[in-house]
C-alpha positions in Angstrom: -44.2 -1.9 3.7 -41.7 -1.7 6.5 -40.9 2.0 7.4 -38.3 1.1 10.0 -35.4 0.1 7.9 -32.7 1.9 5.9 -33.3 -0.2 2.8 -33.8 1.9 -0.3 -34.7 0.5 -3.7 -34.0 2.6 -6.7 -31.4 3.4 -9.4 -28.3 5.4 -8.8 -27.8 7.9 -11.5 -24.3 9.2 -12.0 -21.1 8.1 -10.3 -20.8 6.8 -6.7 -18.6 9.2 -4.9 -17.0 9.5 -1.5 -16.2 12.7 0.5 -12.6 13.7 0.8 -10.9 16.5 2.8 -7.4 17.9 2.2 -5.5 19.2 5.2 -2.1 21.0 5.5 0.3 21.9 8.4 -0.5 25.6 8.3 -2.6 26.4 11.4 -4.1 29.9 11.6 -5.9 31.1 14.7 -9.3 31.2 13.0 -9.0 27.6 11.8 -7.0 25.9 14.6 -7.8 22.3 15.1 -6.6 19.9 17.8 -4.0 18.4 15.6 -2.6 21.8 14.4 -3.8 21.4 10.8 -6.3 23.2 8.7 -8.6 22.0 5.9 -8.0 23.8 2.7 -10.3 21.9 0.3 -12.9 19.2 0.2 -15.0 17.4 -2.4 -16.6 14.2 -3.6 -14.6 11.9 -5.8 -14.9 8.4 -7.3 -11.4 7.2 -6.3 -8.2 8.2 -4.5 -6.6 8.8 -7.9 -9.3 11.2 -9.0 -9.1 13.1 -5.7 -5.3 13.4 -5.9 -5.3 14.6 -9.6 -8.0 17.2 -8.8 -6.1 18.5 -5.8 -2.8 18.6 -7.7 -4.4 20.6 -10.5 -6.2 23.1 -8.1 -3.5 23.5 -5.4 -0.1 22.7 -7.0 2.0 24.6 -4.4 0.2 22.9 -1.5 0.5 19.5 -3.3 4.2 20.0 -3.7 4.6 21.0 0.0 2.6 18.0 1.2 -1.0 17.4 2.1 -3.0 15.0 4.2 -6.0 13.5 2.4 -8.8 12.2 4.6 -11.5 9.9 3.2 -14.9 9.5 5.0 -17.6 6.8 4.8 -21.0 8.1 4.2 
């Protein structure tokens, strides 16, 4: 057996998800970032559509005002 590779054999149980962050243009001193935004939510979702629907339901005011959604590779 080769212990020096990233190959994994097995079965994935459950959905394959991707990490998402949601950022708004409302910087506060305790959360200041270089681009002047702050993250207000994050989660793992199966698709962009699922992430958008979740954010819209959880943060309707922020969704209406506009939000930046960032998607990350794992």
